[in-house]
BASE-625021 format. One line per field, with one value per residue (C-alpha): residue number from 1; residue in three letters; x negated, y negated, z. Coordinates in Angstrom, 3 decimals. Example, Ala and Ser with C-alpha at 12.3 -4.5 7.8 and 13.67 -1.06 7.14 Angstrom:
// residues 2
pos <- c(1;2);
code <- c(ALA;SER);
u <- c(-12.300;-13.670);
v <- c(4.500;1.060);
w <- c(7.800;7.140);
This chain:
// residues 99
pos <- c(1;2;3;4;5;6;7;8;9;10;11;12;13;14;15;16;17;18;19;20;21;22;23;24;25;26;27;28;29;30;31;32;33;34;35;36;37;38;39;40;41;42;43;44;45;46;47;48;49;50;51;52;53;54;55;56;57;58;59;60;61;62;63;64;65;66;67;68;69;70;71;72;73;74;75;76;77;78;79;80;81;82;83;84;85;86;87;88;89;90;91;92;93;94;95;96;97;98;99);
code <- c(MET;THR;GLY;LEU;PRO;ARG;ASP;TYR;PRO;PRO;PHE;LEU;TYR;ILE;PRO;CYS;VAL;GLU;HIS;VAL;THR;ASP;GLY;ALA;HIS;ALA;ARG;ALA;GLN;TYR;ARG;THR;THR;ASN;ASP;GLY;ARG;ALA;ALA;VAL;LEU;VAL;TYR;SER;ALA;LEU;ASP;ARG;LEU;HIS;ALA;CYS;CYS;GLY;ASP;ASP;GLN;PRO;TRP;PHE;GLY;LEU;PRO;THR;HIS;GLU;LEU;GLN;ARG;LEU;TYR;ASP;VAL;ARG;PRO;PHE;ASP;VAL;VAL;TYR;THR;ASP;VAL;TYR;VAL;PRO;GLN;GLU;ARG;ARG;ALA;PRO;GLN;SER;ALA;GLU;ARG;VAL;ARG);
u <- c(15.528;15.724;13.539;13.150;13.132;16.365;14.598;13.163;13.333;16.505;14.558;11.275;8.621;7.120;3.920;4.542;2.373;2.749;4.372;7.938;10.583;13.476;13.294;15.285;12.147;9.740;7.801;6.684;2.994;2.503;-0.622;-2.029;-3.081;-6.261;-4.178;-2.440;0.917;2.668;2.909;4.755;3.490;6.188;5.918;8.288;7.578;6.158;3.333;2.284;2.219;-0.022;-2.274;-2.604;-2.681;-3.820;-2.022;-2.139;-0.343;2.859;5.866;9.620;12.124;14.549;17.102;15.947;19.178;18.365;15.007;16.781;17.215;13.447;13.039;15.639;13.690;10.335;10.161;7.506;6.382;5.608;6.324;3.661;4.637;2.446;-0.787;-3.891;-5.433;-9.195;-10.285;-12.017;-8.782;-6.576;-6.167;-2.528;-2.909;-4.136;-3.128;-5.548;-6.230;-4.896;-6.982);
v <- c(15.221;16.443;16.838;13.346;13.241;12.111;9.197;7.814;4.005;2.670;0.444;1.117;-1.083;0.638;-0.352;-1.004;-1.257;-4.979;-8.098;-8.594;-11.203;-8.777;-5.575;-3.751;-3.859;-2.631;0.562;2.468;3.185;6.950;8.611;12.061;14.213;16.288;19.360;17.686;16.758;13.487;11.295;8.108;5.931;4.128;1.693;1.194;-2.549;-5.225;-6.056;-2.395;-2.406;-5.501;-4.032;-0.702;-1.811;-5.435;-8.746;-8.671;-5.320;-5.755;-4.131;-3.763;-2.915;-0.022;1.301;4.780;6.399;5.210;7.000;9.670;7.112;6.678;10.454;10.725;8.271;9.953;12.976;13.208;16.060;14.299;11.052;9.619;6.966;4.099;5.494;3.301;2.909;2.180;-0.985;0.956;2.820;-0.250;-0.330;-1.225;-0.625;2.977;6.257;7.159;10.307;10.412;12.368);
w <- c(7.125;10.696;13.701;15.139;18.938;20.584;22.280;19.043;18.805;17.133;14.704;12.908;11.325;8.309;6.481;2.815;-0.265;-0.915;0.494;-0.711;0.011;-0.349;1.713;-0.950;-3.116;-0.431;-1.137;1.940;2.202;2.232;3.543;2.892;5.826;5.722;4.991;2.031;3.578;2.752;5.853;6.710;9.537;11.519;14.398;17.291;17.553;15.281;17.688;17.607;13.804;13.868;16.576;14.756;11.112;11.195;10.901;7.092;6.736;4.709;6.373;6.316;9.005;8.923;11.400;12.406;11.273;7.719;7.572;5.550;2.738;2.594;2.441;-0.327;-2.504;-1.917;0.393;3.076;5.306;8.558;10.413;12.728;15.253;16.505;15.016;15.112;11.647;11.770;9.980;7.196;6.403;6.180;2.431;1.656;-2.076;-1.863;-0.268;2.503;4.457;8.013;10.500);
């Protein structure tokens, strides 16, 4: 996986499918774009994740340089940073379309 900007944050907060007590068991929440690509939403700060996804959104933290590990487990086509998710699209248990 390549192509992240050089000034990308060193640590990311990533929405996951369900609450877990051990980050090793976290499953990133993937989204599907309107054109069918697999997308991962990442947040540069925890307060941004809460503001954009809601206080109840499960999440896990990951150093940016380890994003490749996430890709190796389940490849994705695009990474979106600090994207606001409208209330009606905040469904942690299902893949949603990102517009």
